Backbone as CSV, one residue per row, in Angstrom:
resi,resn,N_x,N_y,N_z,CA_x,CA_y,CA_z,C_x,C_y,C_z
1,MET,150.860,114.469,121.296,149.693,114.789,122.076,149.823,114.114,123.441
2,TYR,149.524,114.842,124.481,149.661,114.339,125.841,148.367,114.540,126.636
3,PHE,148.199,113.754,127.673,147.205,113.920,128.721,145.750,113.709,128.312
4,GLY,145.344,112.468,128.234,143.977,111.980,128.139,142.962,112.712,127.286
5,GLY,141.890,111.976,127.019,140.760,112.553,126.334,140.587,112.133,124.890
6,MET,141.540,111.457,124.294,141.420,111.057,122.895,141.200,109.544,122.827
7,PRO,139.954,109.100,122.538,139.652,107.670,122.537,139.960,106.950,121.224
8,ALA,140.191,107.687,120.141,140.424,107.045,118.843,141.261,107.951,117.949
9,LEU,141.922,107.327,116.986,142.655,108.079,115.969,141.662,108.446,114.873
10,ILE,141.344,109.717,114.750,140.348,110.173,113.784,140.981,111.230,112.885
11,GLY,140.665,111.183,111.596,141.134,112.204,110.671,142.583,112.075,110.249
12,MET,143.144,110.893,110.398,144.546,110.701,110.034,144.782,110.918,108.537
13,LYS,143.765,110.726,107.725,143.910,110.856,106.268,144.329,112.262,105.837
14,TYR,144.143,113.232,106.701,144.507,114.603,106.370,146.001,114.880,106.537
15,PHE,146.712,113.950,107.146,148.157,114.097,107.359,148.897,113.241,106.332
16,THR,148.890,113.674,105.101,149.372,112.866,103.979,150.882,112.644,103.952
17,SER,151.635,113.439,104.694,153.091,113.288,104.712,153.628,112.930,106.090
18,LEU,152.760,112.508,106.989,153.152,112.235,108.371,154.127,111.067,108.450
19,THR,155.291,111.299,109.039,156.281,110.231,109.208,156.436,109.819,110.669
20,ILE,156.147,110.725,111.602,156.268,110.429,113.035,154.961,110.791,113.732
21,LEU,154.433,109.839,114.503,153.223,110.071,115.289,153.534,109.745,116.742
22,ARG,153.361,110.732,117.625,153.625,110.546,119.058,152.381,110.918,119.847
23,ILE,151.862,109.937,120.574,150.664,110.134,121.390,150.918,109.497,122.754
24,PHE,150.718,110.260,123.812,150.936,109.774,125.172,149.686,109.986,126.018
25,GLU,149.456,109.060,126.942,148.403,109.161,127.950,147.026,109.424,127.352
26,GLN,146.667,108.671,126.321,145.350,108.792,125.704,144.575,107.491,125.897
27,ASP,143.311,107.498,125.554,142.440,106.341,125.740,142.277,105.504,124.476
28,ILE,143.188,105.608,123.553,143.143,104.849,122.298,143.288,103.363,122.607
29,THR,142.387,102.528,122.045,142.437,101.086,122.306,142.855,100.273,121.092
30,ASN,142.804,100.862,119.879,143.203,100.112,118.679,143.858,101.038,117.660
31,LEU,144.460,100.408,116.644,145.233,101.152,115.642,144.658,101.032,114.230
32,LYS,143.414,100.677,114.106,142.830,100.442,112.783,142.918,101.658,111.866
33,SER,142.870,102.855,112.409,142.936,104.076,111.595,144.312,104.341,111.003
34,LEU,145.317,103.597,111.433,146.657,103.799,110.873,146.707,103.493,109.383
35,ILE,145.742,102.743,108.870,145.696,102.427,107.437,145.723,103.721,106.608
36,GLU,145.196,104.801,107.173,145.118,106.076,106.457,146.481,106.744,106.268
37,ILE,147.470,106.382,107.089,148.807,106.977,106.975,149.884,105.904,106.837
38,ALA,149.474,104.703,106.519,150.390,103.557,106.472,151.534,103.745,105.478
39,SER,151.310,104.452,104.411,152.340,104.569,103.374,153.473,105.526,103.742
40,THR,153.279,106.373,104.758,154.312,107.350,105.112,154.889,107.177,106.514
41,LEU,154.174,106.526,107.406,154.572,106.455,108.815,155.845,105.637,109.009
42,GLU,156.843,106.242,109.661,158.125,105.583,109.922,158.410,105.408,111.412
43,GLU,157.769,106.206,112.244,158.006,106.133,113.688,156.680,106.324,114.415
44,LEU,156.381,105.407,115.340,155.107,105.441,116.056,155.334,105.348,117.554
45,TRP,154.771,106.276,118.283,154.780,106.279,119.744,153.330,106.355,120.200
46,ILE,152.822,105.308,120.807,151.541,105.357,121.514,151.817,104.708,122.859
47,CYS,152.037,105.530,123.861,152.568,105.067,125.146,151.724,105.559,126.314
48,GLU,151.839,104.817,127.418,151.213,105.198,128.679,149.712,105.388,128.529
49,GLY,149.058,104.412,127.857,147.629,104.541,127.612,146.869,103.242,127.754
50,GLN,145.819,103.104,126.952,144.900,101.975,127.035,144.958,101.067,125.808
51,LEU,145.974,101.183,124.989,146.067,100.417,123.751,146.060,98.917,124.026
52,LYS,145.134,98.198,123.361,145.020,96.740,123.516,145.243,96.008,122.205
53,ASP,144.689,96.531,121.126,144.637,95.831,119.843,145.604,96.469,118.844
54,LEU,146.569,95.688,118.363,147.548,96.193,117.398,147.124,95.990,115.949
55,SER,145.961,95.427,115.716,145.489,95.212,114.344,145.501,96.533,113.585
56,GLY,146.099,96.517,112.416,146.231,97.710,111.594,147.675,98.164,111.485
57,ILE,148.467,97.864,112.504,149.874,98.275,112.470,150.636,97.543,111.367
58,GLU,150.181,96.344,111.015,150.868,95.547,109.994,150.832,96.207,108.617
59,ASN,149.949,97.168,108.411,149.873,97.887,107.137,150.958,98.955,107.002
60,CYS,151.599,99.282,108.082,152.617,100.341,108.103,153.993,99.749,107.813
61,LYS,154.218,99.389,106.598,155.434,98.668,106.185,156.713,99.485,106.335
62,ARG,156.603,100.806,106.415,157.793,101.658,106.535,158.199,101.917,107.983
63,LEU,157.443,101.399,108.935,157.758,101.646,110.345,159.149,101.129,110.694
64,ARG,159.978,102.010,111.214,161.322,101.653,111.657,161.421,101.656,113.178
65,LYS,160.670,102.548,113.817,160.710,102.664,115.276,159.288,102.603,115.823
66,VAL,159.078,101.688,116.774,157.759,101.506,117.377,157.918,101.500,118.896
67,PHE,157.245,102.433,119.543,157.261,102.553,120.996,155.822,102.403,121.494
68,LEU,155.534,101.297,122.152,154.185,101.007,122.634,154.219,100.621,124.116
69,TYR,155.106,101.198,124.872,155.266,100.810,126.272,154.138,101.363,127.150
70,ASP,153.935,100.686,128.280,152.939,101.084,129.286,151.527,101.168,128.714
71,ASN,151.064,100.088,128.100,149.707,99.971,127.575,149.070,98.692,128.108
72,GLN,148.065,98.180,127.410,147.349,96.965,127.810,147.445,95.888,126.730
73,ILE,148.469,95.911,125.903,148.623,94.993,124.770,148.788,93.563,125.263
74,GLU,148.001,92.650,124.687,148.082,91.230,125.032,148.681,90.402,123.902
75,ASP,148.474,90.826,122.653,148.922,90.062,121.489,149.812,90.941,120.614
76,ALA,151.068,90.565,120.505,152.025,91.345,119.715,152.197,90.811,118.300
77,SER,151.458,89.790,117.918,151.663,89.146,116.617,151.497,90.065,115.404
78,PRO,150.644,91.114,115.422,150.587,91.996,114.248,151.917,92.666,113.914
79,LEU,152.833,92.707,114.869,154.149,93.299,114.620,155.022,92.421,113.734
80,SER,154.630,91.181,113.546,155.462,90.216,112.816,155.644,90.556,111.339
81,ARG,154.858,91.474,110.814,154.969,91.839,109.394,155.739,93.134,109.170
82,LEU,156.334,93.654,110.208,157.062,94.924,110.101,158.551,94.660,109.923
83,CYS,158.938,94.353,108.715,160.314,93.930,108.431,161.328,95.070,108.395
84,ALA,160.888,96.312,108.436,161.820,97.448,108.447,162.185,97.882,109.865
85,LEU,161.648,97.206,110.874,161.859,97.612,112.267,163.329,97.678,112.653
86,GLU,163.680,98.762,113.324,165.000,98.933,113.926,164.885,98.952,115.446
87,THR,163.794,99.534,115.945,163.578,99.677,117.383,162.162,99.242,117.730
88,LEU,162.048,98.406,118.759,160.737,97.967,119.247,160.749,98.024,120.767
89,HIS,159.822,98.778,121.329,159.742,98.953,122.784,158.329,98.579,123.235
90,LEU,158.201,97.420,123.899,156.904,96.904,124.352,156.822,96.721,125.866
91,MET,157.730,97.281,126.609,157.758,97.048,128.055,156.459,97.478,128.730
92,ASN,156.144,96.763,129.818,154.993,97.074,130.669,153.666,97.011,129.926
93,ASN,153.385,95.861,129.351,152.106,95.564,128.726,151.546,94.301,129.364
94,SER,150.495,93.756,128.793,149.855,92.550,129.336,150.203,91.317,128.522
95,ILE,151.356,91.319,127.897,151.793,90.188,127.078,152.331,89.112,128.010
96,ASN,151.646,87.968,128.037,152.041,86.891,128.945,153.042,85.934,128.335
97,ASN,152.920,85.679,127.045,153.770,84.687,126.404,154.174,85.207,125.031
98,LEU,155.433,85.466,124.851,155.909,86.020,123.592,157.204,85.329,123.211
99,THR,157.251,84.831,121.984,158.468,84.183,121.509,159.002,84.946,120.303
100,VAL,160.252,84.717,119.999,160.861,85.353,118.833,160.121,84.949,117.567
101,SER,159.661,83.715,117.491,158.944,83.277,116.288,157.608,84.000,116.140
102,GLN,156.949,84.346,117.241,155.699,85.094,117.150,155.933,86.490,116.580
103,LEU,157.018,87.101,116.951,157.334,88.427,116.431,157.956,88.366,115.044
104,ASN,158.431,87.207,114.647,159.103,87.025,113.365,160.274,87.997,113.235
105,ILE,161.031,88.111,114.304,162.186,89.005,114.319,163.186,88.606,113.241
106,ASN,163.122,87.374,112.792,164.033,86.909,111.744,163.924,87.756,110.481
107,CYS,162.755,88.331,110.210,162.606,89.165,109.011,163.131,90.572,109.250
108,CYS,163.432,90.912,110.489,163.870,92.265,110.827,165.388,92.335,110.890
109,ALA,165.995,92.380,109.748,167.459,92.382,109.670,168.071,93.638,110.279
110,TYR,167.281,94.693,110.431,167.807,95.974,110.897,167.563,96.229,112.377
111,ILE,166.942,95.304,113.077,166.599,95.545,114.484,167.868,95.700,115.322
112,ASN,167.931,96.802,116.090,169.089,97.008,116.945,168.713,97.345,118.384
113,PHE,167.458,97.648,118.658,166.972,97.852,120.023,165.662,97.108,120.189
114,LEU,165.617,96.241,121.195,164.434,95.420,121.439,164.159,95.408,122.938
115,PHE,163.086,96.069,123.359,162.684,96.130,124.764,161.321,95.471,124.874
116,LEU,161.253,94.317,125.553,160.014,93.554,125.558,159.287,93.506,126.887
117,PHE,159.977,93.373,127.986,159.288,93.143,129.248,159.768,94.089,130.331
118,ALA,158.960,94.194,131.370,159.321,95.025,132.513,160.473,94.393,133.276
119,PRO,161.286,95.193,133.917,162.380,94.641,134.716,161.848,93.784,135.855
120,VAL,162.614,92.774,136.219,162.211,91.867,137.296,162.562,92.477,138.629
């Protein structure tokens, strides 16, 4: 889904087999509704929007690829429970201080792409 107008994830429970969710340029600010598709979701793209709160993403244990670039995210700690991660893209957010221990990358044995900050 592209180009503004969607302020929240609603009705996700109807997508019982959804493995990839791609949303761009929307007004979504949180991910709490992901609990409805947590058991199947493997790839998540919520980019170029207003996303601030990652609470709820930790329930998506099967997530392998997460793209959350160009948002308003300040706290990346909910990502620390995603041990299946292979790709994480967080560039261009409002994260001021982020350490490897906060992300708990140590549990992500499969991580092979990690994009955290905007170029200098």
